[in-house]
KOLVEX-253811 format. One record per residue (C-alpha): residue number from 1; z, x, y. Coordinates in steps of 0.001 Angstrom, whole numbers. Layout:
<recs>
+------+---------+---------+---------+
| resi |       Z |       X |       Y |
+------+---------+---------+---------+
|  NUM |       Z |       X |       Y |
...
+------+---------+---------+---------+
</recs>
This chain:
<recs>
+------+---------+---------+---------+
| resi |       Z |       X |       Y |
+------+---------+---------+---------+
|    1 |       0 |       0 |       0 |
|    2 |    -863 |    1248 |    3521 |
|    3 |    2437 |    1397 |    5524 |
|    4 |     665 |    1361 |    8894 |
|    5 |   -1165 |   -1844 |    7990 |
|    6 |    2092 |   -3384 |    6794 |
|    7 |    3929 |   -2569 |   10032 |
|    8 |    1160 |   -4034 |   12133 |
|    9 |    1135 |   -7068 |    9896 |
|   10 |    4826 |   -7595 |   10595 |
|   11 |    4077 |   -7618 |   14301 |
|   12 |    1442 |  -10229 |   13780 |
|   13 |    3822 |  -12435 |   11846 |
|   14 |    6314 |  -12323 |   14730 |
|   15 |    3733 |  -13751 |   17091 |
|   16 |    1408 |  -10966 |   18238 |
|   17 |   -2083 |  -12116 |   19087 |
|   18 |   -4855 |  -12005 |   16463 |
|   19 |   -8554 |  -11285 |   16969 |
|   20 |  -10938 |  -14241 |   16794 |
|   21 |  -13813 |  -14158 |   14315 |
|   22 |  -16886 |  -16298 |   13838 |
|   23 |  -15723 |  -17227 |   10348 |
|   24 |  -12076 |  -17285 |    9378 |
|   25 |  -10844 |  -16408 |    5896 |
|   26 |   -8670 |  -19369 |    4962 |
|   27 |   -6159 |  -19307 |    2110 |
|   28 |   -4169 |  -22047 |     432 |
|   29 |    -595 |  -20692 |     588 |
|   30 |     361 |  -22728 |   -2477 |
|   31 |   -1273 |  -20064 |   -4652 |
|   32 |    1946 |  -18038 |   -4584 |
|   33 |    2172 |  -14417 |   -3502 |
|   34 |    -558 |  -13877 |    -915 |
|   35 |   -1745 |  -10251 |    -644 |
|   36 |   -2714 |  -10624 |    3024 |
|   37 |    -901 |  -11824 |    6132 |
|   38 |   -1759 |  -15418 |    7030 |
|   39 |    -820 |  -17612 |    9967 |
|   40 |     419 |  -21196 |    9892 |
|   41 |   -3125 |  -22450 |    9314 |
|   42 |   -3602 |  -20232 |    6274 |
|   43 |   -6038 |  -17954 |    8152 |
|   44 |   -5931 |  -14280 |    7156 |
|   45 |   -4852 |  -12021 |   10038 |
|   46 |   -7423 |   -9337 |   10902 |
|   47 |   -7773 |   -6467 |   13335 |
|   48 |  -10419 |   -6345 |   16020 |
|   49 |  -12704 |   -4549 |   13576 |
|   50 |  -12217 |   -7172 |   10870 |
|   51 |   -9579 |   -5344 |    8823 |
|   52 |   -7371 |   -7746 |    6839 |
|   53 |   -3665 |   -6998 |    7115 |
|   54 |   -2050 |   -6513 |    3728 |
|   55 |    1395 |   -7780 |    2811 |
|   56 |    3964 |   -6004 |     640 |
|   57 |    2609 |   -8014 |   -2304 |
|   58 |    -850 |   -6453 |   -2065 |
|   59 |   -2408 |   -4987 |   -5185 |
|   60 |   -6096 |   -4765 |   -6113 |
|   61 |   -5478 |   -7246 |   -8930 |
|   62 |   -3783 |   -9777 |   -6635 |
|   63 |   -6528 |   -9381 |   -4016 |
|   64 |   -9006 |  -10359 |   -6707 |
|   65 |   -6866 |  -13107 |   -8204 |
|   66 |   -6072 |  -15052 |   -5011 |
|   67 |   -9002 |  -17101 |   -3709 |
|   68 |   -9957 |  -18420 |    -311 |
|   69 |  -10564 |  -22128 |     163 |
|   70 |  -14188 |  -21640 |    -917 |
|   71 |  -13061 |  -20254 |   -4269 |
|   72 |  -14021 |  -16675 |   -3399 |
|   73 |  -11611 |  -13779 |   -4191 |
|   74 |   -9946 |  -12512 |   -1013 |
|   75 |  -10899 |   -8955 |   -1936 |
|   76 |  -14559 |   -9855 |   -1421 |
|   77 |  -13973 |  -10360 |    2311 |
|   78 |  -11044 |   -8010 |    2873 |
|   79 |  -11321 |   -5103 |     427 |
|   80 |  -14782 |   -5185 |   -1201 |
|   81 |  -14346 |   -1632 |   -2491 |
|   82 |  -11702 |   -2770 |   -5016 |
|   83 |  -13742 |   -5545 |   -6663 |
|   84 |  -16992 |   -5607 |   -8603 |
|   85 |  -19882 |   -6734 |   -6438 |
|   86 |  -21079 |   -9357 |   -8902 |
|   87 |  -17720 |  -11165 |   -8640 |
|   88 |  -18417 |  -11795 |   -4970 |
|   89 |  -21955 |  -13082 |   -5299 |
|   90 |  -22461 |  -16848 |   -5255 |
|   91 |  -23343 |  -18283 |   -8644 |
|   92 |  -27044 |  -18417 |   -9214 |
|   93 |  -28415 |  -21947 |   -9293 |
|   94 |  -29026 |  -23267 |  -12733 |
|   95 |  -32658 |  -22944 |  -13638 |
|   96 |  -34302 |  -26242 |  -14375 |
|   97 |  -34913 |  -26538 |  -18083 |
|   98 |  -38520 |  -26254 |  -19093 |
|   99 |  -40047 |  -29615 |  -19929 |
|  100 |  -39800 |  -30289 |  -23596 |
|  101 |  -42910 |  -31159 |  -25587 |
|  102 |  -43275 |  -34881 |  -26026 |
|  103 |  -44769 |  -36132 |  -29249 |
|  104 |  -46495 |  -39445 |  -28731 |
|  105 |  -47788 |  -40412 |  -32134 |
|  106 |  -50211 |  -43304 |  -32141 |
|  107 |  -51541 |  -45002 |  -35253 |
|  108 |  -54728 |  -46842 |  -34474 |
|  109 |  -55031 |  -50086 |  -36385 |
|  110 |  -57384 |  -49555 |  -39327 |
|  111 |  -59084 |  -52951 |  -39190 |
|  112 |  -60115 |  -52368 |  -35588 |
|  113 |  -61534 |  -48921 |  -36283 |
|  114 |  -63810 |  -48744 |  -39268 |
|  115 |  -65592 |  -50978 |  -41697 |
|  116 |  -65868 |  -50040 |  -45343 |
|  117 |  -67948 |  -46880 |  -45855 |
|  118 |  -68531 |  -46553 |  -42091 |
|  119 |  -67593 |  -44031 |  -39403 |
|  120 |  -68764 |  -46156 |  -36491 |
|  121 |  -66173 |  -47474 |  -34072 |
|  122 |  -65937 |  -51209 |  -33636 |
|  123 |  -65545 |  -52679 |  -30114 |
|  124 |  -61901 |  -53419 |  -30957 |
|  125 |  -61431 |  -49792 |  -31912 |
|  126 |  -62906 |  -48637 |  -28616 |
|  127 |  -60446 |  -50789 |  -26726 |
|  128 |  -57600 |  -49159 |  -28644 |
|  129 |  -58912 |  -45735 |  -27712 |
|  130 |  -59279 |  -46815 |  -24072 |
|  131 |  -55568 |  -47620 |  -24067 |
|  132 |  -54785 |  -44252 |  -25621 |
|  133 |  -56916 |  -42395 |  -23057 |
|  134 |  -55012 |  -44156 |  -20259 |
|  135 |  -51688 |  -43042 |  -21767 |
|  136 |  -52929 |  -39463 |  -22064 |
|  137 |  -53539 |  -39318 |  -18305 |
|  138 |  -49781 |  -39581 |  -17732 |
|  139 |  -48880 |  -36352 |  -19565 |
|  140 |  -49926 |  -32710 |  -19549 |
|  141 |  -51809 |  -32556 |  -22811 |
|  142 |  -51348 |  -29506 |  -25014 |
|  143 |  -53112 |  -30678 |  -28138 |
|  144 |  -54507 |  -33878 |  -29616 |
|  145 |  -54933 |  -34086 |  -33369 |
|  146 |  -57166 |  -36771 |  -34847 |
|  147 |  -56756 |  -37111 |  -38611 |
|  148 |  -59226 |  -39255 |  -40509 |
|  149 |  -58528 |  -41057 |  -43781 |
|  150 |  -60504 |  -42986 |  -46381 |
|  151 |  -59700 |  -45459 |  -49145 |
|  152 |  -59929 |  -44476 |  -52816 |
|  153 |  -63254 |  -46149 |  -53545 |
|  154 |  -65870 |  -43448 |  -54142 |
|  155 |  -65641 |  -39771 |  -55080 |
|  156 |  -63122 |  -37354 |  -53605 |
|  157 |  -65856 |  -35236 |  -52049 |
|  158 |  -67572 |  -38227 |  -50435 |
|  159 |  -64332 |  -39637 |  -49055 |
|  160 |  -63381 |  -36246 |  -47649 |
|  161 |  -66613 |  -36106 |  -45633 |
|  162 |  -66209 |  -39746 |  -44589 |
|  163 |  -62680 |  -39104 |  -43275 |
|  164 |  -63952 |  -36105 |  -41297 |
|  165 |  -66746 |  -38177 |  -39735 |
|  166 |  -64253 |  -40840 |  -38704 |
|  167 |  -62052 |  -38238 |  -36983 |
|  168 |  -65084 |  -36821 |  -35185 |
|  169 |  -66063 |  -40320 |  -34033 |
|  170 |  -62655 |  -40737 |  -32425 |
|  171 |  -62904 |  -37315 |  -30761 |
|  172 |  -66350 |  -38080 |  -29376 |
|  173 |  -65162 |  -41346 |  -27871 |
|  174 |  -62035 |  -39837 |  -26309 |
|  175 |  -64170 |  -37119 |  -24717 |
|  176 |  -66421 |  -39831 |  -23280 |
|  177 |  -63290 |  -41276 |  -21634 |
|  178 |  -62471 |  -38011 |  -19879 |
|  179 |  -60134 |  -36389 |  -22382 |
|  180 |  -60763 |  -32585 |  -22475 |
|  181 |  -62780 |  -31666 |  -25558 |
|  182 |  -60970 |  -28359 |  -26013 |
|  183 |  -57679 |  -30193 |  -26470 |
|  184 |  -58855 |  -32329 |  -29398 |
|  185 |  -58791 |  -31066 |  -32967 |
|  186 |  -60006 |  -33067 |  -35942 |
|  187 |  -59115 |  -33038 |  -39594 |
|  188 |  -60039 |  -35123 |  -42613 |
|  189 |  -57601 |  -35994 |  -45392 |
|  190 |  -60012 |  -37944 |  -47552 |
|  191 |  -58240 |  -40402 |  -49846 |
|  192 |  -55156 |  -38209 |  -50318 |
|  193 |  -52791 |  -40124 |  -48007 |
|  194 |  -53158 |  -43881 |  -48583 |
|  195 |  -50783 |  -46252 |  -46842 |
|  196 |  -51373 |  -49132 |  -49243 |
|  197 |  -49441 |  -47483 |  -52060 |
|  198 |  -49916 |  -49321 |  -55359 |
|  199 |  -50176 |  -52834 |  -53985 |
|  200 |  -53927 |  -52992 |  -54706 |
|  201 |  -53768 |  -51553 |  -58246 |
|  202 |  -54106 |  -54874 |  -60045 |
|  203 |  -57096 |  -56076 |  -58021 |
|  204 |  -60305 |  -55778 |  -60030 |
|  205 |  -62827 |  -57738 |  -57985 |
|  206 |  -64593 |  -55220 |  -55658 |
|  207 |  -64741 |  -57327 |  -52507 |
|  208 |  -61061 |  -58195 |  -52760 |
|  209 |  -60202 |  -54560 |  -53464 |
|  210 |  -62137 |  -53408 |  -50378 |
|  211 |  -60226 |  -55907 |  -48252 |
|  212 |  -56884 |  -54838 |  -49752 |
|  213 |  -57565 |  -51145 |  -49077 |
|  214 |  -58576 |  -51728 |  -45457 |
|  215 |  -55404 |  -50071 |  -44007 |
|  216 |  -56364 |  -46801 |  -45720 |
|  217 |  -59577 |  -46569 |  -43674 |
|  218 |  -57995 |  -45188 |  -40553 |
|  219 |  -57633 |  -42399 |  -38031 |
|  220 |  -54213 |  -41283 |  -36841 |
|  221 |  -54049 |  -39635 |  -33429 |
|  222 |  -51127 |  -37441 |  -32406 |
|  223 |  -50792 |  -36348 |  -28797 |
|  224 |  -48544 |  -33394 |  -27939 |
|  225 |  -47822 |  -32694 |  -24294 |
|  226 |  -45206 |  -32640 |  -21536 |
|  227 |  -44330 |  -35340 |  -19050 |
+------+---------+---------+---------+
</recs>
């Protein structure tokens, strides 16, 4: 402890005048032992050059422990050489979290997309894709995946090609509605992923079987992007 500073501090406590500063260092006296002289308002007494007057309680640890009314250690303003600089810097504002990818999976209704053995969009299917294109305009698109499917009627190889053509038909239409071509990827799954399960297994008549398997003739579109 500096004895000269302490003696001058005592004079200040007895009523000697204090220098006026643009910004006072204010302390809540309820914190206990205060390492610097304060007046009745809780303002730290300072010399004309800004030196804070230490009390007999002063230690580097106490100067760091006791805070001003802004929550800043007193040492930051009075004795910056005894405290780490980073402890006196205001907390950095929290960075805004990066927008999380939003998965907006849309299943287009099979009976409005494709007829049996066809890869040509119906008018109803186009309206569905118009709605999807409008939704896409509200997000920052990263990738769009169009996956085509077929029913089980016909050979595996034929149905694979048919599912790919259906996915390409959807891509072509979305591009015509202003969706960036380089964001759309297509894939065909053939007859490997039916949604009808085994509910059509007992149907023998071909026309009835085609009608029962209609939900399998579909394209699923998944849009990945950020809002």
